[in-house]
N, C-alpha and C positions, 0 to 999 in steps of 0.2 A: 544020677551021678552029676558032680560039681567039678568042674576045672575051674582053676585058679587062672586068671586071664591078666592078673594087673602086673605091669612091670615092676622091677625091682626098684628099688632106692639106686639112685646114683652114686658111684664110688667116690673119694674125698680125695685130691692131692694134700699133702703134708708138708713133704720136703722134696726139695729144697726150696718151695715155694709153695703157698697155697693155692686153691681156687681161682683160677682167673689173673692170678697175679704175674708178674714179670719179674724173672732172675737172669742177673746178666754175670756170664761167667766168662773166661778164657780157656777154662778145661777144655781138655778133649774126651774126656769121661765122666757123666756124671750117674747116679743113682738117682732115682726119680721113687718116692714111696708116698703111696696112700693107704686108705684104710678101703673096708670092702663092707658093703651093707650085709648084713647075715644070712640073709637067701639066696646069695650070689655062688653060683657055682664055677663061673670065671671071670675073667677080666680081658678086657681086648683094649691094648695103648696104640692108637693109628693105625688099625687093621693087623694086628697082630696078638694073638692070642696068648696070654703068658702060660709058659709051659710047667713051672713051677706054683703056679698057683690052686690050692686045693678046697673043694669045698667046707665051711666052717672057718676060715680062715679068716681073720680080722684087718691082715694088713699084706700087701703086694708091693713088689719091687721090680722095677724095670730098671734096664742098662740102657743108656746112651752115649755113644760113642763114634766118634770119628773113623775109628777103625772098622766099624761092622756098619758105617753109612745111614745110621738112625739118628747122627747129630752131623750140622753142617755149620759152617759160619755163618752168619746173620742169625736171622729171625727162625727160631723152630717152634712149633705151634704141638703140644701134647694133646691128645683128647681121651677120656677114660670111659671107656662103657661096662656096665655089669651084665652079667649074663644069669639070668635065672633057669632052673628047672623047665623044661619045655622050651627053650630057646628064645623065651621073651627077654628083650634086653630095654635097660634102662635108658633115661635121657643122657646123652653127651654131658660131658663134664670137662 
């Protein structure tokens, strides 16, 4: 029996900015949207596993808000990781 020990591809940020891009806003709530690799069974954003992402989805969404504490004044850095079956994680983006 062979096991697949290859990590999944990394997810991609699409809106409001792409991978590694800077987005400036004065909003207190933003929706971050990205694409998921086909083999992903889960997406993690800054240690938070998205609850409404299901295997096979090509898009993921994350709400950042000052009201829930995951968006603050100043610089905010968001990191996304894809999870593959068996728990293997992609490189962060």
